[in-house]
N, C-alpha and C positions, 0 to 999 in steps of 0.2 A: 340393479336386478331385484333387490328386495322390494323396492317401491313398485316395480312392475308386477312382481309376484302378488303383492297385496291388491293391486288393481284388478288382476284377472282372476284370482283364486275363487272368490264367491261364485262368479258366473260359470266357472269350469264345472261346477256340480249341478247346474240348473238344466243342462241339456242331456236328455236321455230319451231314446226312441228305439224303434226296431233296427235302424241302421247302426246305431251305437252297439246294441246287443249283438247283432250279426258280426260286426267288426271284432268284438271281443272274442267270439267263438272262432272266427277265422284266424286271428293272431295267436290264439291259444294253440291251435294245431301247428301253425307255421313257425312258432317259436319252440314249442316243446319237443316235437318229433325230430327236427334237425339237431337239437341239442343232445338228444339221446344217442345220436350216431357219434358225436364227439365224445360222449361219455364212454361209449364202447371202446373207442381208440385210446382214451386216457386210462381206462381200467387196465389195458394191456401194457401201454407204454410207460406208465408210472408205477408199475409193480403193485397194482391194486390199491394205491393210496387214494385215488379219486375214481369214482364210478358213477352210476346212475343217480344214486341218492344225493351225492354231492352236487352234481350238475343241476338237478331239479331244485334242490334246496337253495342254491345260489341264484338261479334264474327267478324263482318265485320271490325270495326275500328282497333282492335288489330291485326287482320290478315293482313290488308293493311300495318300497321306500321312495322310489322315483315317482310313482304315480301320486303319492301324497305330498311330496316336498319339492319336486323339481319345478323349474319355471316353464319347461316345455314338455308337457305330458305326451306329445305325439311320438317322442323318441322311445324305441323299444330296446330293452336290455336283455342280454343273454350271454352265454359262454361262446366265444368265437373260435373259428378254426385256426387263425394265426396264433392266438394265445395258446391253444392246445399244442401246436407245434413247438412253441417256445417252452412250454412247461415240460414237454417230453425231453427237450434238450437239457434243461436245468436238472431234471431227474437223473439223466444219464451222467452228467458231470458230478452230481452229489454222490452217486454210487461208485463211479469208476475213478474219479480224480480227487474230489474233495474229501470223501469218506465222512460226510456229516449227514445228519437227519434231514431228509428232503422237506418234510412239512415245516420244521423249525426254520430252515434256510429260506423256504418260500414265504413263510410268514413275515420274516424280516424284509425280504424283497418287496412284498406288498405293503408293509408299513412304510418303508422308505418311499415307495411310489405314492402312497397317500399324501405325505407331506410335500412331495414334489408337485403333485396336482394342485395343492393349496397355494404353493408359491406361484405356479403359472397363473392361477386366478388372481392372486394379489397384484401381480405385475401385468394383468390384463393381456395375457398372451394372445387372446383372440384378435385383438385390435391390430397387432403387428404380424399376424399370420393369416388367419382365415378371412379377414376383411378384404384381402386381395384375391380371394378365390373366385373364379368365374365358373359358369356352368360347363365349360370345356372339361375341367377336371372332374366335376361331379358326374357328367355323362359317361366319362371313361370308367369311373369307379362303379357306377351303376351297371354298366355293361359287363365289367369284370365280375361282379357278383352273379349276374345272370349266367355267365359261362361257368363259374365255379359250381353253381347248383346243377347245371346240366352235367358237369363232370362228376359231381357227387352221385347223381342218378346212375351214371354208367358204372361207377365204382361199386355201388350196391348190387347191381346186376352181375358184375364180375365176381363179387364175393359169393353170390348165390350159385353161379356156375361152378365155383370151386368146391363149395361145401354141400351142395344138394345134388340128388340124382337128376337124371335128364328130365324126367316128367315134372319134377318140382321146379326145375329151372325154367322149363317152357311155361308153366303156370305163372312163375314169377314175372316173366316178360309180359304175359297177358294181364296180370294184375297191375303192373306198373303203367302200361299203356292205357288200360281201362280206367284207372284212377285219374290219370291226366285227362283223357278224352271226356269222361263223364263230368269232371269238374269244369272243364272248358265249355262243354255243351250247356250246362246249367247256368254258367256265368252270363250267357246271352239270353236267358229266359225272358227278360223284359221285352225283348224284340219279337216275341212269339204272338203278339196281338193278331187276331182276336182270341187265340186259344187261352183258356182259363181266365179267371178273374185277375185283375191287375195286382191285387195283394198277394195272390198265389204266385204269380210270376215274379214279383218283387222278392218274396221269401225264398224261392228257388235260386234266384241270382245271388242273394246275400249269403245263403248258407251252402253255396255250391261245393266248396272244398270240404266242408264238414260232412255233407250228405255222401259225397263220393268216397271219403275215407271210411266212414262207418259202413257203407255198402260193401266195400271190398275187404274190410276186416271180417265181416260176417260170411262172405262168399265161400271161403275155404272150409267152413264148418257145415256146409250143406251137401248132402248126397255123397257121391263117390269121392268128391274132393276132400272129404274129412279124413280119409286114410292116407293122403299124400303128405310126406314130410314137408314142413314149412319152416323157413328161417324167420324167426321172430326177434323182436327187440330184447336185448339182455337186461333183465331187471332183477331186483332182490325182493324176496317175499319174507325176509326176516323182519324183526322189529326195527323201529326207527333208530338206526345206529350206522356208523361209518362203514364204508366198504372194506377197509383194511382189516383182516382177521386180527383179533386181539386189541383193536382200538375200540374203546367203549364210549367215548364222549366227543362232542363237537367243539373242542377247543384245543389249542396247541400250547405246550409249555415252551413258548418261544424265548423266555428269559434264560433258559438253560443253555442256549447256544453260546459258545465262546466268543469273546469280544472281537477278535480278528475277523471271524466269519460274519459277525453282525455288520462290520464295516464293509466286508467284501460283498455283502448282499446289496449294497447300493448300486453296483454295476447292473445286475439284472433289473433292479428297481427302476433305474433310469431308462432301460430299454422298454420295460413295460409301460412307463409313463409316456414315452414318445408314441408307442403303439396305441395306447388307450386314448391319449389326447386327440390325435389325428383321426382315429377311428370314430370316436364319439362326436367330435366336432363335425366331421363330414356327414355322419349319420343325421345329426340335428339339422344341418343345412339342407340336405336333400329332402327331408320330410317336410320342410317349410318353404321350399322354393316357390317361385311366383305362380306356377300352374296350379298349386293347391289353394291359392286365394286366402292364405292366413291373414288375419287382421289384428289379433290380440298381441299385446307387447310380449316380447320374448327376451332372452338373455342367454349368455354362455358362461360367464364367470361363476355364477351361483351353482350351475349344474356341474361344473368342473370340480368345485369344492365338494359337492355331494358325491361325485364319482370317486374322489380321493378318499372320502370317509368310508364309503361302501367297500372300496378296494382293501383298505386297511382292516375293516371288519371281517372280510372274507379270509384274509390272511390269519387273523386270530382264531377264527372258527375252523380253519383247516379245510376250506372249500375253495374251488376255483372262482376267481372274481368275474363279474359280468360287466359288460360295457355296451355302447350303442351298436345295434345290429343293422346290417344291410344284407339283403333288401327288405328285411321285415319292417323297418321304420317307414320307408316310402310306401310299402304295400299297406301299412296301417293307415297312412293318410289317404291312399287311393280308395281303400274300402269305406272311408268316411265321407267321400265326395257326394254332394247333392246339389240340386238346383236351388239357388238362393231365391227366396221369395221377394218379389217386387224389385228385382235387380236385373238389368240388361245392359248390353253394350251396343252401340250403333256401329254398323259395318257397311261399307259401300261395296256392292257386288255388281257384276254385269249379268243382265238377264239374257234369255235366249235370242233376243233381238239386238244384243250388243249395247243396250242402254244401261246407264248407271242408275242404281236405285239403292236406297238406304234400308237395311233390314235391322231388326232388333233381335239380338241373340241372347239367350238366357246366360246368366253368370253361374259358373260352377264353383263351389267352395267346400272346404272341409269342415266337419263339425269339430270345433276346438273344445275339448272337454277332457275329463279325467276318468270317466267311468269305464271306457273300453280298456285303458291301461290297467286300472285297478282290478277289474273283474278277471281279465285274462291272467294277470300275475297272481292274483289270489287263488284262482283255480289251479294254476301250476303248483303253487306252494302246497295246496291240499293233497297233491299227488305224492308227497313224501310219506303219506300213510300207507302201510303195507297192503291193505286190501286194494287200494287204487293202483299200487305198483303192479299187482297181478293183472289188472285191467290193461295197463300199458303193455304187459307181456304178451297179450293176444295180438298185437299189431305185427303183421308180416312186414319184412323189410322191403318187399316189392311195393307195398302201399307207400312206404317212405320214398322209394325211388320215383313213383308217380307224382307224389307231392313235390319233390324237388323239381321235376320237369315243369309242373304247373307254376310254382313260385318263380322259376327262371323265366317262363313265358310271360307271366304277369308283370314282372319287372321290366322285361324287354319291351313289352307292348307300350309302356308309358315313357320309353326312352326316345328322345328326339332323333337319336342316331338311326333307329329303325326306319323312321319316316324318311329321313334323308337318304338312307340306303335304297329304299323303294323308289325314290326319285331317280336314282342312278339307273334303274331298270325301266323307267317310264319314257316314252317318246317325248322329245322336246315340245311338240305341239300340245301335249296334254299336261304339261307342268304349270303350276301357278305362276302368275306374273311376279317379277322381281322388283325391288325398289329401284328408283331412278339411277342410283350410283353403281348398281351391280349389273354388269353387262351380260353375263352368261352364267349358266349353272356349273361350268367346269371348275372354277375355283371352289365352289361349295362341295362338289363331288370330291375334289382333292382333300379338302378339310375333313370330310367324313371318312375317307379312306385312311387318312393319317390317324384319326381317333381309333379306328378299328385295329390298325397295325400296332399302335401303342398299347392297346388293351391286350392283344395277343402276347406281346413281349412281356408285359407285367404278369400275365397268367403263367407264362413259362417260368418266370422267376419264382412264383409261388410254389412250383413243383420241386424246387431245389432247396438246399440247406439255407439259402438266403431268403426263404419265404417270409419269415416274420418281418423282414425289412421292406415289404412291398408298399406300406403306406408312405414311407420316405420317398419312394420313386414318384408316387402320385403327387406329393407335396412339391417335389422338384419340378413338376409340370407347371406349377403356378408362376414362378419367375420366368420359365421358358415361354409361357403364353404371353406375358406382359412385355418381355424384352426381345424376344426373337421372332415370334410369329408375325408381328407387324412388318417384318422385312420380307416375308414370304407372301402373305396375303394382303390385299388392299384394306384400307380402313372400312370402306363400305361393306365389303364381304364379311369382315370380322364383326362389324356392328349388326349385321343381319343374322349371323349364326350363333353369336355368343353374347352374354351379358353378365353382370355381377351376380353372384349367387346370394349374397347377404344384403344387398341394397339395390336401389333403382339405378338404371342407366347402364352404360358400358364403359370399358376402359377407353374406347375411342372418343366417346363424348367428353371425358375428362381431358384427353389429349387436345381436343379441339378447343376446349375452354382455356387451357394453358397457353396454346398458341395465340388465341385471340387476345388474351391478357398481355402477352409479350408484345404483340403487334401494336396494341393500344399504347403501351408504355413507350415503344419505339417511335410511334408517330408523334407522341407528345414531346419526345426528346428532339425530334427533327424540327418541330415548331420552335422550341426553345433555342436551338442552335442558330436557326435562321434569324430570330429576333436579335440575338447577340451580335451576329455578323452585321445586321443593318445598323445597329447602334454604334458599333465600332467604326463602320464606314462613314457615318455622319460626323463622328468626332474627328476622323482624319481630315475630312473636308472642311472642318471648322464651321459647319452649317447647322449646328444644333438649334432647333427652333425653340420658342418659348414653351410650346406644348410638350416637346420632348423633355425639356428641363423639368417641367412639372411631373412628367411621367417617371423620369429617372429618379426623381424624388430627392431633392436635397434634404437636409436634416429635418426641415420643418414642414415638409409637404404632407398634406393630409388627404391627397386625392385617393379616391376609391377605384380609379380606373387608370389605364395606361401601362407603362412598362417599368419594371422594378429590377434593378441589378443588385443581386445579392452579393455577399462578401466573397463567395467562391467564383464569381464571374459568370454565373448562370442567370440568364434573363427569365423572369417570371411574369406572365401576362396576368394582370389583375382583373377584377370584375369589370 
């Protein structure tokens, strides 16, 4: 990984253009604003120990560190919902059962998690876990995140209904739908030709989310809307200091925790390690899968070491740790897609007369660089300053709900499950042709329906107390895909709908190679057995010829061809 890091690092800083800048602005909003909703929940559920300033500080600090030193800069870091739920449970235990300081206990849990991450990297855990992940699990995880963001949007509107008067709630609905619709409308601006200059259309598409958010942040301050009560993001206008009243510095006296509780903190540390490892690995895999056309060398062990170090650092600073985000990471890659220059693929299509012809399609690739990660994380880190905190406080929660809907839609639009779901509603005569081994679309429809059902089941789990364990369920789908699904679907069907996430090919290709290898060895064994039988038969008849004697090879035979009987009685055919 270090060698790969050195190979790619200089070129990661040589790519910068308007697409990279627009991606940084887009990821800034899609990372910062959802994080602030988790901050609001943490502030209430952790007794004010963690709030807006801690979440912004963690997201910016960890993002800058990863943009500078990670091997895969396309991965986006932030404070996640599953960790927020886990932290709330740990706080409850510290207050009601353990009767120990929450920040000190959490600091040790994160320190333990740090060295556990490093152990996973040393023993190359990626090779014996994620190397067997297929796009089946990734598609389910991506769809799950889309559903979670849609659900978050509904929760924000429900909160507005509870806390705001009727007029304000109605405007909140208008603001949420308006934010989503305007962002979606502008995201297709490049297809408005011949309207506007192409660079104007490109700019509208690239800054669609930012324009929509800024527009609907300003709308409530115009005309009669200015007097309507508005639910806004909770922020602090105080100096740069922790949220907890009486806490004046960003470090924790973790060494003062009694020894038995230091040891006990290993248990939540292990849970956090499992959660972070699988979350970050899947995030890294999905943002570099085949459809994004990545070419630069990547790695996982180095990033897991870095994740362990930042996790321990956050524990010492007394702030929530950040790890790989979904759907922000694949959305980051999607926002960096462009048509590669002088690259195309040949594709055979049928024209309107039913004749085959070859067309050249342009190749889409992602800009692999560090600027978008560095700029967006640096901008988030700047918002720990009190004046900028006040700017965040102007953001209505309805705008946040609209952004959630837009993020969910963008993630869903690039998910193959959506395309296959639409195929279920398409007349058979209008469907694309299938490969020779796949006879009909019915097995593919069943496969898609199974993915949707599994996603819904996992989503229901996230709403229960077992929510933090949902990555374990997704990982359990990996052996299920490899060991059980080939008994339900044919090889050709699985080969058509699924492939390895981290490498070329499919599990079915490897199975065919193993079977071919076994068949070849079996055929060679049959030949050997047949030769032995013939030799023994000749011996019984007493009719061994001079040629056979030479082939069997007495002690002094130097023949390079014929039959040789080894000491275990197995015949070997020579050259």
